[in-house]
C-alpha positions in Angstrom: -43.6 -28.9 93.7 -41.9 -25.5 93.3 -44.8 -23.7 91.5 -42.9 -21.4 89.2 -40.8 -24.6 88.0 -43.9 -26.5 87.4 -45.4 -23.3 85.5 -42.4 -23.2 83.4 -42.1 -26.9 82.8 -46.0 -26.8 81.7 -45.1 -23.9 78.9 -42.3 -26.1 77.6 -44.3 -29.3 77.6 -47.2 -27.4 75.6 -44.9 -25.9 73.3 -43.6 -29.2 72.4 -46.9 -30.4 71.2 -47.1 -27.2 68.9 -44.1 -27.1 66.5 -45.7 -24.1 64.8 -45.8 -22.2 67.8 -48.6 -20.4 70.2 -49.6 -16.7 70.9 -49.0 -15.9 74.6 -52.7 -15.5 75.0 -53.4 -19.1 74.2 -50.3 -20.3 76.2 -51.8 -18.3 79.3 -55.4 -19.8 78.6 -54.3 -23.6 78.1 -52.0 -23.7 81.2 -54.4 -21.3 83.2 -52.1 -18.7 84.1 -52.5 -14.8 84.2 -51.0 -13.1 81.1 -48.5 -11.2 83.2 -47.0 -14.4 84.8 -46.8 -16.1 81.6 -45.3 -13.2 79.8 -42.6 -13.0 82.8 -41.6 -16.6 82.3 -41.3 -16.6 78.6 -39.1 -13.8 78.8 -36.9 -15.9 81.2 -37.0 -18.8 78.8 -36.5 -16.4 75.9 -33.2 -15.1 77.4 -32.0 -18.6 78.4 -32.6 -19.8 74.6 -35.5 -22.7 75.5 -38.1 -20.7 73.9 -37.9 -18.4 70.6 -40.3 -15.9 69.3 -41.7 -15.2 65.6 -41.1 -11.5 65.2 -43.7 -11.8 62.5 -46.6 -13.6 64.1 -45.5 -12.9 67.8 -45.9 -16.8 68.3 -43.6 -18.8 70.8 -42.0 -22.1 70.3 -39.1 -24.3 71.8 -35.9 -22.7 71.4 -32.5 -24.4 70.4 -31.5 -24.9 74.1 -34.1 -27.6 74.3 -32.5 -29.3 71.6 -28.9 -29.1 73.3 -30.3 -30.5 76.5 -31.5 -33.5 74.8 -28.4 -33.9 72.8 -26.7 -34.2 76.2 -29.0 -36.5 77.3 -28.8 -38.8 74.4 -24.8 -38.7 74.1 -24.5 -39.6 77.8 -26.9 -42.7 77.4 -25.1 -45.9 78.3 -25.8 -48.1 75.2 -25.7 -51.2 77.5 -28.3 -50.0 79.9 -30.5 -48.9 77.0 -30.0 -52.3 75.5 -30.4 -54.5 78.1 -34.2 -55.0 78.0 -34.0 -55.8 74.3 -31.4 -58.3 74.6 -33.1 -60.3 77.3 -36.3 -60.4 75.1 -34.3 -61.7 72.4 -32.7 -64.3 74.6 -36.1 -65.3 76.1 -37.9 -65.8 72.8 -34.9 -67.3 70.7 -33.3 -69.4 73.4 -30.0 -68.3 71.8 -26.9 -66.3 72.9 -27.3 -62.8 72.2 -24.7 -59.9 71.9 -24.4 -56.3 71.8 -21.3 -55.2 69.8 -19.6 -51.8 68.9 -17.0 -50.6 66.4 -13.4 -49.6 68.3 -10.2 -49.3 66.0 -11.4 -51.2 63.0 -12.5 -54.3 65.4 -15.9 -55.5 66.9 -15.9 -55.4 70.6 -18.5 -57.4 72.4 -19.6 -55.5 75.1 -22.7 -57.3 76.6 -24.4 -60.6 76.2 -27.2 -62.8 77.6 -26.2 -66.5 77.6 -28.2 -69.1 76.4 -29.3 -72.2 78.6 -28.7 -74.6 75.7 -26.2 -77.3 76.6 -24.6 -76.7 72.9 -23.9 -73.1 72.4 -21.7 -70.4 70.8 -18.6 -69.5 73.0 -18.0 -65.8 73.7 -17.1 -63.3 76.4 -17.6 -59.5 77.0 -14.5 -57.6 76.0 -13.7 -60.0 73.3 -12.5 -58.6 69.8 -13.0 -59.6 66.6 -12.3 -58.9 62.8 -15.6 -57.3 61.1 -15.5 -58.7 57.7 -16.3 -62.1 59.0 -18.9 -61.7 62.0 -22.5 -60.7 61.3 -22.3 -57.5 63.7 -19.1 -56.4 62.1 -20.5 -56.5 58.6 -23.5 -54.6 60.1 -21.1 -51.8 61.2 -19.1 -51.9 58.0 -22.3 -51.4 56.1 -22.7 -47.7 57.5 -18.9 -47.0 56.5 -18.2 -44.5 53.6 -16.4 -46.2 50.6 -13.3 -44.3 51.7 -13.6 -45.7 55.3 -14.2 -49.2 53.9 -11.2 -48.8 51.7 -9.0 -47.7 54.6 -10.5 -50.8 56.6 -9.4 -53.1 54.0 -5.7 -51.6 53.5 -5.1 -51.6 57.1 -7.0 -54.9 58.5 -7.1 -57.0 55.3 -9.5 -59.6 54.8 -8.0 -62.8 56.4 -9.7 -66.3 55.9 -11.0 -68.1 58.8 -13.3 -70.6 57.3 -14.2 -71.9 54.0 -17.1 -69.3 53.7 -15.1 -66.1 55.0 -15.3 -63.4 52.5 -11.9 -62.7 51.3 -12.6 -60.4 48.2 -13.3 -56.8 48.7 -15.8 -56.7 45.6 -17.7 -59.3 47.1 -17.5 -57.6 50.4 -18.8 -54.4 48.9 -21.7 -56.2 47.4 -22.6 -58.1 50.7 -22.6 -54.7 52.4 -24.9 -53.2 49.9 -27.2 -56.1 50.4 -27.2 -55.8 54.0 -28.2 -52.1 53.7 -30.9 -53.3 51.8 -32.6 -56.1 54.1 -31.6 -54.1 57.2 -29.7 -57.1 58.8 -26.3 -59.4 58.3 -25.9 -63.1 58.4 -22.5 -64.6 59.5 -22.7 -67.9 57.3 -20.1 -69.7 59.4 -17.5 -67.2 58.0 -15.7 -66.8 61.4 -16.4 -70.0 63.2 -17.2 -73.2 61.5 -20.5 -74.7 62.8 -22.1 -71.3 64.3 -24.6 -69.1 62.2 -25.4 -65.6 63.2 -27.8 -63.0 62.3 -27.1 -59.2 63.4 -29.0 -56.0 63.1 -27.7 -52.2 63.3 -28.7 -49.8 66.3 -28.9 -46.0 65.2 -28.5 -43.0 67.3 -30.5 -39.8 67.2 -28.3 -38.6 64.4 -28.9 -41.7 62.2 -25.5 -43.2 62.6 -25.0 -47.0 63.3 -23.6 -46.9 66.8 -23.8 -50.6 67.7 -25.1 -53.9 66.5 -26.9 -56.7 68.1 -26.9 -60.4 67.3 -28.5 -63.7 67.7 -26.0 -66.5 67.3 -26.0 -70.6 67.6 -25.1 -74.0 66.1 -26.4 -74.2 62.5 -28.4 -77.3 63.7 -30.6 -74.8 65.5 -30.0 -71.6 63.8 -31.2 -73.0 60.5 -31.1 -70.6 57.3 -34.9 -71.0 57.3 -35.1 -69.9 60.8 -32.7 -67.0 60.4 -34.3 -65.3 57.3 -37.8 -66.0 59.0 -38.4 -65.8 62.7 -35.0 -64.4 63.9 -35.0 -61.9 61.3 -38.1 -60.4 62.5 -37.3 -60.8 66.1 -33.7 -59.1 65.7 -35.4 -56.4 63.6 -37.9 -55.4 66.0 -35.7 -55.4 69.1 -32.9 -53.3 67.2 -35.6 -50.7 66.5 -36.6 -50.7 70.1 -33.2 -49.9 71.0 -32.7 -47.2 68.6 -36.0 -45.5 69.3 -34.5 -45.3 73.0 -31.7 -43.7 71.5 -33.9 -41.0 69.7 -33.6 -42.5 66.3 -37.1 -41.8 64.6 
């Protein structure tokens, strides 16, 4: 390893553990460096913005450039790669089809899936688009909309009816979205396709924004109301939290 790089990284890692900052003396002692060497490395980090110094205490702390780098990393993460392990975990524990979806131009887009090994299962394919108001993943994404965004969505897309349980009233949809935010997950009660029940949960990024949704879907005979509100809710919330954590959501 390059010694100067290793020493610089040691300083950053140590400061990361001490948000209130450390003095140069403590830093030098902790990483076993001479004060002159520590001072030289800190000066370089100061100039580049990776370290900042409190002028009253003289303490050093991480600088905003570290946040910029972290932001670039998080923004460049492929949600499909990040979510893959969680999707497979859900598929293995539930034996149902699992989806990963995003919002695009007022529609839900299915960007990844893990197929069920069951003979009777929900048909879907990657790249498929669907309305948001009648799908579990769509309602999870809509629940994060601001009121004016939701009004605009309804104005542009309408609330077309697909089955006897599709929500076609804006007030009822708003009430449903409020409940989804409170519970943390959404249920598609055969609202898009007769005979198919679905549960979905949101995926948050490092800014707390809902950037995707994951779902478990299957025939109502297997995906019962009791199972959805019990074990499946627990499973999907656990895995959606895992994905969100990997995206930097705390």
